[in-house]
C-alpha positions as CSV (number, residue, x, y, z in Angstrom):
1,Q,-17.8,-4.3,1.3
2,A,-14.2,-3.9,0.7
3,Q,-12.2,-7.3,2.7
4,L,-8.9,-5.2,3.2
5,L,-9.1,-3.2,6.2
6,E,-6.2,-0.5,6.0
7,S,-4.8,1.4,9.1
8,G,-2.1,3.6,9.9
9,G,-2.6,6.9,7.7
10,G,-2.3,10.1,9.7
11,S,-0.5,13.6,8.8
12,V,2.8,14.3,9.7
13,Q,6.0,16.2,8.9
14,D,8.3,16.3,5.3
15,G,10.7,14.1,6.2
16,D,8.9,11.9,9.1
17,S,7.9,8.0,8.8
18,L,4.4,6.4,8.6
19,R,3.5,2.2,9.2
20,L,0.1,1.5,6.9
21,S,-1.4,-1.7,7.7
22,C,-3.7,-4.0,6.2
23,K,-5.8,-6.9,7.3
24,A,-6.8,-9.5,4.9
25,P,-8.8,-12.6,5.0
26,G,-7.0,-15.7,4.3
27,A,-8.4,-16.7,0.9
28,I,-7.6,-13.3,-0.7
29,F,-3.5,-13.1,1.4
30,H,-2.4,-16.5,0.8
31,S,-3.7,-16.6,-3.0
32,Y,-3.1,-13.2,-4.4
33,L,-0.2,-10.7,-4.9
34,M,-0.8,-8.3,-2.0
35,G,0.3,-4.2,-2.6
36,W,-0.7,-0.7,-2.0
37,F,-2.1,2.0,-5.1
38,R,-2.3,5.6,-3.7
39,Q,-4.7,8.3,-4.8
40,P,-3.4,12.0,-4.4
41,P,-5.0,15.2,-4.8
42,G,-7.2,15.3,-8.0
43,K,-4.8,12.5,-9.7
44,E,-5.7,9.4,-10.6
45,R,-4.9,6.2,-8.9
46,E,-1.8,4.6,-8.9
47,F,0.4,2.2,-8.4
48,V,2.8,2.0,-5.0
49,A,4.1,-1.3,-4.4
50,A,3.6,-4.7,-4.1
51,I,4.9,-7.9,-2.4
52,S,4.3,-11.9,-4.4
53,W,2.4,-14.5,-2.2
54,N,4.6,-17.5,-1.9
55,T,7.9,-15.6,-2.1
56,P,9.6,-12.1,-0.8
57,T,10.3,-10.8,-4.5
58,T,8.4,-6.9,-4.0
59,Y,7.9,-4.3,-6.7
60,Y,8.4,-0.6,-6.3
61,T,7.4,2.7,-8.6
62,D,10.2,4.3,-8.9
63,S,9.3,7.5,-6.8
64,V,9.3,5.2,-3.9
65,R,12.1,2.8,-4.3
66,G,14.8,3.6,-1.5
67,R,12.0,4.9,1.0
68,F,8.8,2.4,1.3
69,T,9.1,-0.7,2.4
70,I,6.4,-3.2,1.6
71,S,6.3,-6.5,4.1
72,K,3.8,-9.2,5.1
73,D,3.2,-11.3,8.2
74,H,2.0,-14.6,7.0
75,A,0.5,-15.5,10.7
76,K,-1.5,-12.5,10.8
77,N,-2.7,-12.3,7.3
78,M,-1.0,-9.0,7.7
79,V,0.4,-6.4,4.5
80,Y,2.6,-3.2,5.7
81,L,4.0,-0.3,3.7
82,Q,6.4,1.1,6.0
83,M,6.8,4.7,4.8
84,N,10.0,6.8,5.5
85,S,11.8,10.1,4.3
86,L,8.2,10.8,3.6
87,K,7.5,14.2,1.1
88,P,4.8,16.6,0.7
89,E,3.8,14.7,-2.7
90,D,3.5,11.4,-1.2
91,T,0.1,13.3,-0.2
92,A,-2.7,11.0,-1.0
93,I,-4.8,8.2,0.0
94,Y,-3.6,4.8,0.5
95,Y,-5.7,1.7,-1.0
96,C,-4.3,-1.8,0.1
97,V,-5.1,-4.0,-2.8
98,G,-5.1,-7.8,-3.6
99,G,-4.9,-9.1,-7.1
100,S,-2.3,-10.3,-10.4
101,G,0.1,-7.7,-9.9
102,G,1.0,-4.9,-12.0
103,P,1.0,-1.2,-12.0
104,N,-2.4,-1.5,-13.9
105,R,-5.9,-0.8,-11.5
106,E,-7.7,-3.6,-13.5
107,N,-5.2,-6.6,-12.8
108,W,-6.7,-6.0,-8.5
109,R,-9.8,-7.3,-7.9
110,Y,-9.9,-6.4,-4.0
111,W,-9.5,-2.7,-2.9
112,G,-9.8,-1.4,0.8
113,Q,-11.4,1.9,1.4
114,G,-8.4,3.6,1.9
115,T,-6.6,5.5,4.2
116,Q,-5.6,9.5,4.0
117,V,-1.9,10.6,4.4
118,S,-1.0,13.7,4.5
119,V,2.6,15.3,4.3
120,S,3.7,18.8,5.0
121,S,6.1,20.4,4.0
């Protein structure tokens, strides 16, 4: 059973914006890096962004840097992914994750069930 709960996905047009939200249990939120992966249709899951658990340090994959912003709300145990200037190639299922960090799936112990983002041209 997923302990991380995503919301905010949907269908948008090229150039639009969406904000994904993730609610995490306190034990995960305050102990691990939090991040987002995505799985485009027919492709492997890939790292998107991450944020340190105790500092504002953020990490992004090159294809989203400058367009996506990851942030946290410590009072609400929430993680957000603000996605601007969306492109059709951003179409994917987006997963909220918690773990030790890095682009490898094996480093991320906790996964949500995913939320679909579809961008049409």
